[in-house]
C-alpha positions in Angstrom: 200.4 80.5 120.0 197.8 83.3 119.2 195.6 81.4 116.9 195.9 78.3 118.7 194.7 80.1 121.7 192.0 82.0 120.0 191.1 78.6 118.5 190.8 77.0 121.7 188.5 79.6 122.8 186.2 79.3 120.0 185.8 75.5 120.6 185.2 76.3 124.5 182.3 78.8 123.4 180.8 76.5 121.0 180.9 73.6 123.9 179.3 75.7 126.1 176.3 77.4 123.7 176.0 73.4 122.6 175.8 72.3 126.5 173.2 75.5 127.3 171.1 74.7 124.2 170.7 70.8 125.2 170.2 71.4 129.0 167.2 74.1 127.8 165.8 71.6 125.5 166.0 68.9 127.9 164.2 71.2 130.5 161.5 72.3 127.9 160.8 68.5 126.4 160.7 67.4 129.9 159.3 70.8 131.8 156.8 68.1 133.6 159.6 66.1 135.2 161.4 69.5 136.0 158.2 70.7 137.9 158.1 67.9 140.1 161.7 67.6 140.9 161.1 71.5 142.1 158.1 70.4 144.0 160.2 67.6 145.7 162.7 69.8 146.9 160.8 72.5 148.2 157.8 70.3 149.6 159.0 66.7 150.2 156.7 64.3 151.3 156.4 62.7 154.9 154.6 59.4 154.2 157.5 56.9 155.6 156.7 55.7 159.0 153.2 54.2 160.4 152.5 57.2 162.5 152.6 59.7 159.5 149.9 57.7 157.3 147.1 59.6 158.8 143.8 59.0 157.3 144.8 56.3 155.4 145.2 54.4 158.6 142.1 56.0 160.0 140.0 54.0 157.5 141.8 50.6 157.9 139.5 49.4 160.0 136.8 49.5 157.8 138.4 47.3 155.3 137.9 44.5 157.8 134.2 44.8 157.1 134.6 43.8 153.4 137.5 41.6 153.2 135.3 38.6 151.8 134.6 40.8 149.1 136.4 41.0 145.8 138.5 44.2 145.3 136.7 46.7 143.3 138.3 48.0 140.2 138.5 51.6 140.8 141.7 52.7 143.3 144.3 55.4 144.0 148.1 55.3 144.3 149.2 57.4 147.0 153.4 57.8 147.5 153.3 61.4 149.3 157.1 61.6 149.6 157.1 61.8 145.8 154.1 63.9 145.3 152.0 61.1 143.6 148.2 60.8 144.0 147.0 58.9 140.7 143.9 56.8 140.1 144.9 53.3 139.2 143.3 52.0 135.9 142.4 48.3 135.9 141.4 45.7 133.0 143.3 47.1 130.5 144.3 44.6 127.5 147.9 43.5 127.6 148.7 45.7 124.5 151.2 48.4 124.0 149.5 50.9 122.3 146.3 50.2 124.6 148.4 50.5 128.0 149.9 53.8 126.3 146.6 55.4 125.6 145.3 54.4 128.7 148.2 55.7 131.0 146.7 59.5 130.1 144.0 58.6 132.9 146.5 57.3 135.3 148.6 54.6 136.3 147.9 51.3 134.4 148.0 47.9 136.0 148.9 45.2 134.4 146.0 43.1 133.6 147.8 39.7 134.2 149.3 40.5 137.8 147.9 40.5 141.2 145.6 43.4 142.3 147.4 45.4 144.9 146.2 43.9 148.2 146.0 40.4 147.0 148.5 37.5 146.9 150.8 38.0 144.4 152.7 40.9 143.1 150.6 44.1 141.2 152.8 45.7 138.5 151.6 49.0 137.9 153.2 51.3 135.1 153.5 55.2 134.8 155.2 57.6 132.7 158.4 59.2 134.3 158.1 62.1 131.2 156.1 63.3 128.7 156.6 65.9 126.0 154.8 69.0 127.0 151.7 68.7 124.6 150.9 65.0 125.9 147.3 64.9 126.7 146.2 63.9 130.2 147.6 65.0 134.0 149.7 61.9 134.5 152.6 62.5 132.1 155.1 62.6 134.5 153.3 60.8 137.6 156.7 58.4 138.0 158.9 61.4 137.4 160.7 60.9 140.9 160.4 56.9 141.4 164.0 57.0 141.9 163.8 58.9 144.9 162.1 56.2 146.6 164.4 54.6 149.2 163.8 51.3 151.1 161.8 52.0 154.3 159.5 54.4 152.8 156.0 53.7 152.7 152.9 54.3 150.4 149.1 53.1 150.1 146.3 51.9 147.7 143.2 52.6 148.5 140.0 51.1 146.7 136.5 52.8 146.4 135.0 51.0 149.0 138.0 52.5 151.3 139.8 49.6 151.7 143.4 50.5 152.2 146.6 48.7 151.9 149.9 50.0 153.0 152.9 48.9 150.8 156.5 49.5 152.4 159.5 49.8 150.1 162.1 47.0 149.7 164.4 47.7 147.0 164.7 48.6 142.9 166.5 47.6 139.6 167.1 49.5 136.7 166.8 46.8 133.7 167.2 46.4 130.1 163.5 46.0 128.6 164.5 44.0 125.8 166.2 41.3 127.5 165.1 38.7 129.7 166.3 40.0 133.7 166.1 37.1 136.6 166.1 40.0 138.6 162.4 41.2 137.6 161.0 37.5 137.7 162.3 37.6 141.4 160.5 40.8 142.0 157.3 39.3 140.1 157.5 36.0 142.4 158.0 38.1 145.8 156.1 36.0 148.5 153.2 37.5 149.8 151.3 40.7 148.6 153.6 43.0 146.8 153.6 45.8 144.2 156.2 46.6 141.7 156.3 50.2 140.4 157.7 50.4 137.1 158.7 53.5 134.6 160.9 54.5 132.1 164.5 55.4 132.8 166.5 57.7 132.9 164.0 60.4 132.8 163.4 61.6 128.9 164.4 58.2 127.7 163.0 54.7 127.0 166.0 53.0 126.6 165.6 51.3 130.2 163.2 50.8 133.0 162.9 51.4 136.5 161.2 48.9 138.9 160.8 49.4 142.3 159.3 46.7 144.9 157.5 47.3 147.6 155.8 44.4 150.0 152.5 44.8 151.9 152.7 45.5 155.8 150.0 44.5 158.5 149.1 47.3 160.3 
């Protein structure tokens, strides 16, 4: 009995050591995600209703004078509730290697989709986590994408001050290596919409998360 007890104690200690080592390794390899999570808990964003859109709302009247012009190729995605402020990189070829490289510069607009604010669905890609040695400031820009919920609002602002506000409707978790009709539904949302896409769960590329938001009139 004593030998059996000692054996069980040893296995429990080994399991504890393994668990602590694994947790520490995960945090170190995904330090950007850990930092984002702490930031979210300490100082969560507040952009959820029209009254809290602040400066973005005040700029909206300026957009009316240039509505007949094509949208520029410079814009910023702002999702205050999860601490996102990142340039949107346009005109990126539909090549995985090039897309991955350009993700160092912000979030990438999938070139075959509509631009945010135009009719159709705009697909926006971003990293959820990256190794500490990853170049660029956007290795975990979409780390907290799963925190978004229906009713949350965010906006896209172009360099000419045209600003489009979007409201989150729902999200899905899907396998990128198989066809998923739900993603097709997201892409075929009527009107103007945006789909934010990233790897899921954090620290893996096994699946993807896609958050759908529709443009709202203000």
